[in-house]
C-alpha positions in Angstrom: 20.8 54.2 142.3 20.7 50.8 143.9 18.5 51.6 146.9 16.8 54.9 146.2 14.6 54.9 149.3 17.6 54.5 151.5 20.2 56.6 149.6 17.9 59.6 149.3 16.6 59.4 152.9 17.0 62.7 154.8 20.3 62.6 156.7 18.7 63.6 160.0 16.3 60.6 159.7 19.3 58.4 158.9 21.1 59.5 162.1 17.9 58.8 164.1 17.8 55.3 162.8 21.6 54.9 163.4 21.1 56.0 167.0 18.7 53.1 167.6 21.2 50.7 165.9 24.0 52.1 168.0 22.2 51.5 171.3 21.8 47.9 170.3 25.4 47.6 169.1 26.7 49.1 172.3 24.7 46.6 174.4 25.9 43.8 172.2 29.6 44.9 172.8 29.1 44.9 176.6 27.5 41.5 176.4 30.0 39.8 174.0 33.3 41.7 173.8 35.8 41.3 176.6 37.9 44.1 174.9 35.1 46.7 174.8 33.6 45.7 178.2 36.8 46.8 179.8 37.5 49.7 177.5 34.0 51.2 177.8 33.4 50.7 181.5 31.3 53.6 182.7 30.0 54.5 179.2 27.1 52.1 179.1 24.5 54.8 178.5 26.3 57.0 175.9 24.3 57.5 172.8 25.3 58.2 169.2 24.9 62.0 169.6 27.6 61.8 172.3 29.8 59.2 170.7 32.8 61.6 170.9 32.8 61.0 174.7 33.9 57.4 174.1 37.6 56.5 173.7 39.1 55.9 170.3 40.2 52.4 169.1 43.7 52.0 167.8 44.8 49.2 165.6 47.7 48.5 167.9 45.3 48.0 170.8 43.6 45.2 168.9 46.9 43.6 167.9 47.9 43.5 171.5 45.0 41.2 172.4 45.9 38.5 169.8 46.7 35.1 171.2 47.3 31.7 169.7 44.0 30.7 171.1 42.2 33.7 169.7 43.9 35.0 166.5 41.0 37.5 166.0 41.6 39.5 169.2 39.6 40.2 172.3 37.0 42.2 170.4 35.6 39.1 168.9 31.9 38.8 169.7 30.6 35.9 167.6 30.9 32.1 168.3 33.2 30.3 165.8 30.2 28.5 164.4 28.6 31.8 163.3 31.6 32.8 161.1 31.1 32.3 157.4 34.2 34.0 156.0 37.6 35.1 157.4 39.7 37.7 155.6 43.2 39.0 156.5 45.3 42.1 156.1 48.6 42.2 154.3 50.7 42.0 157.5 53.2 44.6 156.2 53.7 45.9 159.8 53.8 42.5 161.4 51.5 39.4 161.7 48.4 39.6 159.5 45.2 40.6 161.2 42.3 38.3 160.7 38.9 39.8 160.0 35.9 37.4 160.6 32.4 37.9 159.3 29.0 36.4 160.0 26.5 35.9 157.2 24.8 39.1 158.2 28.1 41.0 158.2 29.0 39.8 154.8 25.6 40.7 153.4 26.0 44.3 154.8 29.5 44.5 153.2 28.2 43.5 149.8 25.2 45.8 150.0 27.3 48.9 151.0 29.9 48.1 148.3 27.2 47.6 145.7 25.7 51.0 146.5 29.1 52.6 146.3 30.0 51.2 142.9 26.5 51.7 141.4 26.9 55.4 142.2 29.6 55.5 139.4 26.9 55.1 136.8 27.6 51.5 135.7 24.5 49.8 134.6 23.1 46.2 134.7 24.2 44.2 131.7 27.5 46.1 131.1 30.8 44.3 131.2 33.3 45.1 133.9 36.8 43.9 134.2 38.1 43.9 137.8 41.6 43.5 139.2 40.8 42.6 142.8 41.9 39.2 144.0 39.2 37.0 145.6 41.4 36.5 148.7 42.8 36.8 151.2 42.1 40.6 151.4 38.7 42.2 152.1 38.6 43.8 148.7 37.6 40.3 147.5 34.2 40.8 149.1 33.6 43.7 146.7 33.5 41.2 143.8 30.1 40.1 144.9 28.9 43.7 144.7 29.4 43.8 141.0 27.1 40.9 140.5 24.6 42.4 142.9 24.5 45.5 140.6 23.8 43.1 137.7 27.0 43.7 135.8 28.6 41.1 133.6 31.7 40.5 135.7 35.1 39.7 134.3 37.5 39.1 137.2 41.2 39.2 136.2 43.0 39.8 139.5 46.3 41.6 140.1 49.7 41.1 138.7 48.7 40.0 135.2 48.8 42.9 132.9 48.9 40.9 129.7 45.7 39.0 130.7 44.0 42.3 131.5 45.0 43.9 128.2 43.7 40.9 126.3 40.4 41.0 128.2 39.9 44.7 127.5 40.7 44.3 123.8 38.7 41.1 123.2 35.8 41.4 125.5 35.2 45.1 125.1 34.1 46.0 128.7 32.4 49.3 129.4 34.2 49.6 132.8 37.4 48.6 134.5 38.1 48.5 138.2 41.6 49.0 139.5 43.9 51.2 141.6 44.7 54.7 140.4 48.4 53.7 140.1 47.5 50.7 137.9 45.2 52.8 135.8 48.1 55.3 135.2 50.6 52.4 134.6 48.3 51.0 131.9 48.3 54.3 130.0 52.0 53.5 129.1 50.8 50.4 127.2 49.5 50.7 123.7 46.3 48.7 123.5 42.7 49.3 122.3 40.7 50.6 125.3 38.1 52.4 123.3 35.2 50.4 124.7 35.9 51.6 128.2 33.4 54.3 129.3 34.2 54.3 133.0 37.3 53.7 135.1 36.5 52.9 138.7 39.5 53.4 141.0 40.0 52.5 144.6 42.7 51.2 147.0 44.7 54.4 147.5 44.2 58.2 147.3 44.6 59.8 143.9 41.5 59.2 141.9 40.0 62.4 143.1 43.0 64.7 142.5 42.0 67.0 139.7 45.3 66.8 137.7 45.7 63.1 138.2 42.0 62.4 137.3 42.4 64.6 134.2 45.4 62.5 133.1 43.5 59.3 133.6 40.4 60.5 131.8 42.3 61.8 128.8 44.4 58.6 128.5 41.4 56.2 128.9 38.9 58.4 127.1 36.5 57.6 130.0 35.0 59.1 133.1 36.9 58.3 136.3 35.2 57.9 139.7 36.7 56.6 143.0 35.6 54.4 145.9 37.2 53.8 149.3 37.1 51.2 152.0 38.9 50.4 155.2 39.9 46.8 155.7 38.9 46.4 159.3 35.6 48.1 158.7 34.5 47.0 155.2 35.3 47.2 151.5 34.1 50.1 149.3 32.3 52.0 152.1 32.3 55.2 150.0 31.6 55.6 146.3 31.6 58.6 144.0 28.7 59.5 141.7 28.8 61.0 138.3 29.0 64.5 139.7 32.6 63.6 140.8 32.3 65.8 143.9 33.4 63.3 146.6 32.5 59.8 147.6 29.1 59.2 149.2 28.8 56.9 152.2 27.4 53.8 150.6 27.5 51.9 153.9 25.0 54.2 155.5 23.0 52.3 158.1 25.9 50.0 158.7 28.7 52.4 159.6 28.8 55.8 161.4 31.4 58.3 160.4 33.2 61.0 162.5 36.1 63.4 162.1 38.9 64.1 164.6 42.0 66.3 164.7 44.7 63.7 164.0 47.1 65.3 166.4 44.9 65.8 169.4 42.1 63.3 168.9 39.5 66.1 169.5 36.2 65.7 167.6 35.6 67.8 164.5 32.1 68.6 163.3 31.2 66.9 160.1 30.2 70.1 158.3 30.6 71.1 154.7 34.3 71.9 154.1 35.5 70.3 157.2 38.7 68.1 157.2 40.3 65.7 159.6 41.0 62.1 160.2 38.2 59.7 159.5 36.9 57.7 162.4 34.4 54.9 161.8 32.0 52.9 164.0 30.1 49.7 163.2 26.4 50.1 164.1 25.1 46.8 162.8 28.0 44.3 163.0 28.3 41.0 164.8 31.6 39.1 164.3 34.2 41.6 165.5 32.6 45.1 165.7 34.8 48.2 166.0 33.9 51.4 167.8 35.5 54.8 167.0 38.2 53.1 164.9 41.0 55.4 163.8 41.4 54.8 160.0 44.4 57.2 159.6 42.8 58.5 156.4 42.8 62.3 156.2 39.7 63.5 154.4 37.8 66.6 153.2 34.0 66.5 153.7 31.2 67.8 151.6 27.6 67.9 153.0 26.0 70.3 150.5 23.3 68.8 148.3 24.4 66.7 145.4 22.7 66.7 142.1 22.5 62.9 142.1 20.0 63.0 145.0 22.0 61.0 147.4 22.0 62.6 150.9 24.9 60.9 152.6 28.0 63.0 153.4 30.8 62.9 150.8 34.5 62.6 151.4 37.7 63.1 149.4 40.7 61.3 150.8 43.8 63.6 150.9 46.2 60.9 152.2 47.2 58.8 155.1 47.9 60.6 158.3 50.7 58.1 158.9 52.3 59.1 155.6 52.1 62.7 156.5 55.3 64.7 157.0 55.6 67.9 159.0 58.0 70.5 157.6 58.5 73.5 159.9 55.0 73.0 161.3 53.3 72.5 157.9 51.5 69.2 157.3 52.6 67.8 153.9 50.8 64.8 152.2 52.8 63.2 149.5 49.7 62.8 147.4 49.2 66.6 147.6 52.8 67.1 146.2 51.9 64.8 143.3 48.7 66.8 142.6 50.7 70.1 142.4 53.4 68.5 140.2 50.8 66.9 137.9 49.7 70.4 136.8 53.0 70.6 134.9 52.0 68.0 132.4 53.0 67.4 129.6 56.5 68.3 130.7 56.3 65.7 133.5 54.9 62.2 133.7 53.1 62.8 137.0 55.2 60.3 139.0 56.9 61.7 142.1 58.9 60.4 145.0 59.3 62.3 148.2 62.6 61.5 149.9 62.6 62.7 153.6 66.3 62.9 154.6 65.7 62.0 158.2 63.7 59.5 160.2 60.4 60.4 161.7 57.6 62.7 160.8 59.2 66.0 161.4 61.6 67.2 158.6 63.7 70.3 157.9 63.4 72.2 154.7 64.0 71.8 151.8 62.2 68.6 151.4 63.7 66.5 148.6 61.3 65.5 145.8 62.1 63.5 142.7 59.9 64.5 139.8 59.9 62.3 136.7 60.0 64.0 133.3 57.7 63.0 130.5 58.9 60.6 127.8 61.5 62.4 125.6 61.8 65.5 127.8 65.1 66.8 129.0 65.9 68.2 132.4 65.4 71.9 132.6 66.5 74.1 135.6 63.7 76.6 134.8 61.1 73.8 135.1 62.5 72.5 138.4 62.4 76.1 139.7 58.8 76.5 138.6 57.7 73.3 140.3 59.5 74.3 143.5 57.8 77.7 143.5 54.4 76.2 142.8 54.7 73.7 145.6 55.8 76.5 148.0 52.9 78.7 147.0 50.2 76.0 147.2 51.5 73.8 150.1 53.6 76.4 151.9 56.6 74.1 152.0 60.1 74.6 150.7 61.3 71.7 148.5 64.4 70.6 146.6 63.2 69.4 143.2 65.2 66.8 141.3 64.1 66.1 137.7 64.7 62.5 136.8 64.3 60.9 133.4 61.2 59.1 132.2 60.9 55.5 133.5 63.3 55.9 136.4 60.6 56.0 139.1 58.9 52.7 140.0 55.6 51.8 138.4 53.0 49.6 140.1 50.3 47.2 139.2 48.8 47.8 142.6 49.6 50.9 144.7 52.2 53.6 144.2 55.0 54.3 146.7 55.1 58.0 147.1 57.6 58.2 150.0 61.1 56.7 150.1 62.2 56.5 153.7 
């Protein structure tokens, strides 16, 4: 445990400290942020306990304030001279968003990430191969976290499988850090990975799905834990401990977490067993703080005591709410379909592709799903029927299962595409 005094602090005490930080953060926003000064007019005295009274922040709102003179947006609070690092998003939906940081912001990012990854059980002095690129994306900030933990860090980056394989075989690391998709992709390569004791996955849902995790653990011969960050808020905000029962909030003291109903925006109590869309608020941020930011991540929450001693809430990410499909009123996450299909191994590879036949979120049944067979397996109508029945029983959705030959679905050295629109 990187910061035992903080990570084991009673959660009620943490919320009291966060309430003080939030009051200061809110005052700072009214003083420095043109965006929030207008958005929060009349809410000057709202405290953390009543944060659900404040309006949500949408990414599209922030994008709408971008100008050539201010590429960060109207929520920028810091003077240009205070900025020490500027990251950017991938820009897949338009112009990349720029994410500025002050020195204090960067320090908080590294601290929260270090707590999150240390929870996995990696120890100072161990060798760790990472596949995050140093830039331009915020995941690059997590690289400093591995050195903060005291690991012997071997950065490889993305898109170079041969280099990664050589590093694992020659340098004998105890841990590797990569996306769940890449971890699965590497299992199809024949190389000596016997030194690896821990596989730390992040970047997309999947690492916590029981069947998918079991596949990775068997193939790597190692324990798999996951971490999660949100680019606009920070990298590796959450990290799973060795109990493998959800990701603890490693960024406690820096970020406040809420749940909402993704359809109505109504607040959902953060209780054990609750689920909903994750909403995050900076409570100690200076460059471009965000308040009640909609992450579009749908999570399940655990607040019951964890044997590791950490007291922060734990989450398991089910999928992105903007990837969700609605079939006859039933919410369907592609990652949940993959989880059900994965239970049919070794007959299937575990790779799936959901193919909604029409545009938009709402679909009519049956929902077409391509399921890839394991290497050397032939298509079997009985297997397709069994998968269809299992998906219907577990997810309450009617599907049309197409079995496709091994290798026909796209592999990824980064993130899997689970939906073909």
